N, C-alpha and C positions, 0 to 999 in steps of 0.2 A: 952599533946596531940600534934601529929604532923599533918602537912598539906602539901599540894603540893606547898606552896609558898616559894620562896627564902627568906632568912632572910634580904637580902639587897634590894629587889625590892617589888613593889606592884603588881607584875604580877605572873601568875602561873609559876612554874619551867619548866614545859613541855609546848611547844607551842600548840595551837589548831591546829588540823590536819584536814583541809577540804580535802575530798577525791579528789576533782577535782581542787584544787588550788595548783599549783607548785611554786607559788611566795611567797617569804618571805616578812615580813612586810617592809623591806627596798628596795624591788624590784619594778620596774615599773609594773603596772598592778595588784598589790596586792589589793584584795577586802576583807576586814575583815568581811563583812556581806554577808553570803551565801544567794543567792536569793531563795525565796519561790517557790516551784514547784506546789503548790496547787492553784495558782492564775488563774483566767480564762484568755483566750486569748483575746487580744484587737487589735485595729488597728495597734499598734506599735509592736506587737509580730512578731517575725521573722518566716517566713515559714520554717518548719523544714525539708522538703524533696521535691523531685520532680523537675520539670522544673523550678520553681520559688524559689527554696531553697535559703535562705539568704536574701530575700526581706521582707519588712514589709507586713503584711497581707493586709493593705490598698492599697498597690501597686500591689498586685496580681490581674490579670484580673478576672472580675466577672464570665465570662463563665467558667474559670478553677475551681474556687471555687465551683460553682454549679455542674460542672461535677464530682468533687470529692465527693460532698455531695450525688449525685445520684448513683455513681458507686463505691465509696470506701467501700469495704466490711469490712476492718479492720481499718477504719479511726479513728485516735486519737479522743477520746471523747471530748476533749477541742476544737479541731479544728471543729469537727462536731457541737458543741454547738455554736461556734462563727458564723459559716456559717448559722445555723438555725436562730440565733438571727438577722442576717443581710440579710435574704433572700429577703425581700421586696426591700431593697436598691439595692441589687445585680441585681435582676430582672429589676428594674427601670433603672439601669445603662446600661444593655444590650439593653433595648428598646430605650433609647435615643441615643445609638451609631449606631443603624441600619438606 
């Protein structure tokens, strides 16, 4: 019986191909563990678009997140759930800043 293992190594003959990973195992930035895309958004999730793209959600102004929640017709479901879960805190933040 044959397998995909080299006779000399304990690793597969063909490397794992992550679609979005251009870094080989010996290159800086190589991440052998592909992140899960089914995790919910948290305070440390990076804002994926818009005026505050690239910031952690906890650093995006409350008024902006609430505006997205109220006006975003095609809002990412995970972002919408994050905002909904934090609506009380976001509204409180707006009240204390006035």
